[in-house]
C-alpha positions, 0 to 999 in steps of 0.5 A, spaced: 332 229 948 324 227 949 318 231 950 312 229 953 305 233 954 304 232 962 297 231 965 297 238 968 297 241 961 305 242 961 310 239 957 316 235 960 323 235 957 327 229 958 335 230 957 338 224 956 345 226 957 350 232 958 349 234 951 342 235 951 343 240 957 347 244 952 342 244 947 337 247 952 343 252 955 344 254 948 337 258 948 340 263 952 346 264 948 343 264 942 338 269 944 343 274 946 348 272 941 346 278 936 350 284 936 343 288 936 338 286 941 331 284 939 327 290 942 332 295 938 331 291 932 323 291 933 324 299 934 328 300 928 322 297 924 317 303 926 317 309 921 319 316 923 312 318 921 309 312 926 313 315 932 319 311 931 322 316 936 317 315 941 317 308 940 325 308 942 324 312 948 318 309 951 317 302 948 324 299 947 326 299 954 320 296 957 321 290 951 328 289 952 327 289 960 321 284 959 325 280 954 331 279 959 327 277 964 324 272 960 331 269 958 333 270 966 327 266 968 328 260 963 336 260 964 334 259 971 330 253 970 335 250 966 340 251 971 336 248 976 334 242 972 341 241 971 343 241 978 337 237 980 339 232 975 347 232 977 348 234 969 346 227 967 339 225 965 333 228 968 327 232 966 325 240 966 318 242 966 314 247 962 308 249 966 302 253 963 305 258 968 312 258 965 310 257 958 310 264 955 317 266 958 319 259 954 316 261 948 319 268 948 326 265 949 325 260 944 323 265 939 328 270 941 333 265 940 330 263 933 330 270 931 337 271 933 340 265 929 336 267 923 338 274 923 345 271 923 345 266 918 339 268 914 336 260 913 329 263 911 323 258 910 328 252 909 327 245 911 333 242 910 341 245 909 345 243 904 349 236 905 355 239 902 355 245 907 362 245 910 360 250 915 359 246 922 358 252 926 352 254 921 350 246 921 349 247 928 345 253 928 341 250 923 339 244 928 338 249 934 333 253 930 329 247 928 330 244 935 327 251 938 321 251 933 319 244 934 319 245 942 315 251 940 310 247 936 309 242 942 308 248 947 303 251 942 299 244 941 299 242 948 300 247 953 298 254 950 291 251 947 
């Protein structure tokens, strides 16, 4: 996959094959892959003294809906790009108008992976790592972080 800033201030991702599309589709699966959704996990960080009950009742539902809407928007963009490319090589465009849902979806996916695997700030994974599922999750997390960095550098400035 290649990523190229656009003249309009967006980012174009060029999927080179079906596997690249699979990597992009994984954003949605990873973001929803945690047993407890991100909104609830954030709500659990609020202490009783700080109003945890109110947070759970008033804030978490709106957060959950917002996160789900962002994932749905990004998922629809990915699926549309796959159809347009006939599942082969092709671009997907992230415009300034789309950048916040994309950034959020990538962040949700990274947080869910971290929740499950606890990679921490590690830049590499042990070469002796026998778990290929863990290796794949690590690679996806690094890919998502790289796209987020490009979005910050070229689109969200």
